[in-house]
N, C-alpha and C positions, 0 to 999 in steps of 0.2 A: 583357373581362378576359382576359388571357393564361392559357393552361393551365399548371399547375404542372409541375415536372419529373417524369418518369416513366421506366420501363424496360420492355423487351419481354419478355413471358413467354408460354409456351404452355400453355394449359389443355386437356387432352385434344386435340381436333383444332382448337381455336379460338384465335385470337390476340386478346388484350385489351391495352389500355394501362392499366397499374396505376399510380396515383399514390401517393405516400407515405402519404396519408390512408387509402387503401384497403387497405394492406398489413396483414396480421395476423401477429404474431410466431409463429415455430415452423413456418410452412408452407415446404416445400422449394421450391427454385427449379426451374423447368422449363427444359430446354435447348431452344434453337431448332433446328428441323429444318434441317440444312445444305442439304438439297436445295431447301427452300422459300426459305431466306434464305442463300445462299452468301456466306461471308466477313463476316457481319454481327456484328461484335464490339461495335458501338456502337448508336446510335439507328437505327431502321428506320422508314421511312414506310409506313403501311398503306393509303394512299389507293388506292381501287379494288380492294382485295384481298378475295376471297371464298374460304373454305376449299374446296379441291379444284379451284381454277381458277388460271391463271397470274396473277401479280401485276399484270399490265397490264389486267385487266378493268376496264371503265369504272365510275366511281362516280357515284351519283345526286346531282344538285344541287351537285356540287363538294365535297361533304363526304366524310369518311372512310367507306368502306363497310364497316361492321363488323356481323357477324351474331351475334345472340345465340342460345344453344342452343335448338334446336327451331323456329326461325323459318325461313322460306323465302327464297331469294335473289330479287331483283327479276326481273320478267319479262324485262327486257333481258338480264340475265346468264343466266337460265335458257335463253333462246332461243339465246344465243351458245354455250353449253356444254350441249347437250341430253344427257339420260341415255341416249338411244338414238335411232337414226335410223330413220325409217319406211321400210320396204322398198317400193320402187315398181316392182318387177319384175312382169310380167304374163304371161309365157309359161311354160306348164307342160308337163311331159312325163308322159304316162300310160304306164306300163310294165305288162308282163304282160297285154296284151290278148289275147283269143282270136284265133288266126290266121285263123279263118273270118270275123272281123268285117270289114266294109267301112267305108269312110268314111261312107256314108249311114247305116249302122246306128249308127255312133258318134254322128253328129249327132242321130239320133232318140233315142238314149239320153240325151244331154245335155239335150235339150228335155224329155223325159219326167221327168227328175229336177229340173226347174224352172229350167234355166239358159238357156232361150230368150232371146235378146237380151243375154246376159251375155258372149258371146264374139264375136270378129270374124275369127278365123282358125282353121282346122282342117286338119291334114294327117296322114294315116295312110299311111306309106310301104308300098309293096307290092312283092312279088317279081313282076316282069313275066312271067317264064317260067312260074311256077306259078300266078299269079293269086291269091295269098293274101297276107294282111298279114304284116308282119315282127314284129308283137307289141308295137308302141309307136306313140304318136301325139303330136302337138304341138297344144296348144290355147292361144290367146292370149285373155285376158280383156280386156274393154273398159276395165276399171278395176281397179286393185290392190285395191280394197275387196272384190272378189268372190273373191279368191284363197283366203282362209281358209275360206270357205264351200265352195268347190270341193274343197279338200283334205279337209275333214271328210266330204264326201259320197263322194268317189271313192278316197280312200286306204283300202285294205282292202275295196274294193267287189268284189262277186262276183255281183250280180244281173244276169247277162248276157242272160238269156232263151234260152240254149241250154246244152247239156250240156258243161260244162268245169269243171276244178278250179282254174282260174287265179284269182288274187287280185290286183287292181290295186294298183299303187303309184304315188303322185304325187310328182314331184320337180320342181325347177326345170329348165328347158331349159338344156342346156349348149352350145347352138348360138347362138341369137339371142334377144334380148329385145325385145318390142314389135311392133306390127303392121307398121310401116315396115321394120324390120330383116328380118322374115320375108318380106315381099314382095320386098325387095331380093335376098334369097337365092334365091328360087324363080322370079322372073319371067323370068330368062334361063337357067333350068335345063333340062336335057333332058326333065325330067318334064312340061314344058309343051309339048313338041313335039306337033304335030297328030296324029301317029300313036299317041299315048298315049291310052288310054280315059279319059273324063272322070272316072270313079269312082276312078282312080288319082292324080288331081291334087289339090293343095291348093286350098282354096277360101276366099273371104273373105265376110264378112257385114256388112250395115248394118241396124241396128235389128232384128236377128233374121231378116232376109231375105237370101238369097244374092245377092251382087253380082258383076258381071264382074271377073275377075282382071285387074289392070293388064297391058297389052301388053308384050311383051319389047322391049328396047332394041337388041337385035342378033339376028342369025340364031341359031336354035336347033339344037343338035346332036341327032341322033336317038339315043335311049338304046339301050343294048345289053342290060343285065341288070336292074339295080335302080335305084330312085330315089336 
């Protein structure tokens, strides 16, 4: 049987088709949101529409996709219009490190705090002339799932094992993201020159064990001052 005549109304944030039998006298008419339905003075098809999503969202089973108050949208629609996107970044910057800290001291600290095998890249830039750290380091986690735990541990960290008033801050790296990007940045950098001491260089890890850094693809320039 064909559906009877109806008209488009908006109830709160939901669209319903109201037939003459459903109407109750004395209820005010709701105006259609012009942004949702531009220029709709007459009938409007609701096929595939979900509140909060474009009207082109697919409908299930070819029927009008109408949501009742309090119900959830189908999985297909929810995945097409997620409420948030999971952050997949993995490279973090540790700031306010003690200047006396070396790369190996940093690695030992990471392992002591339970992160052995959770990272695959560490670099603590050094002042070549003075032989001391510049106060920050880059650490790449093997998976984004370790980032939150790392931040909870090291943001506001101060258990350095030496006398200092510095308090660590953890932020996203503003240089590169991911192991491949960090290797690409440093494999041809002057910091990898044979004249540079190993403790000044970035290093990579596999399953918690240090691995050889990929060889440069071109000749390396000898550094002058800093990494």
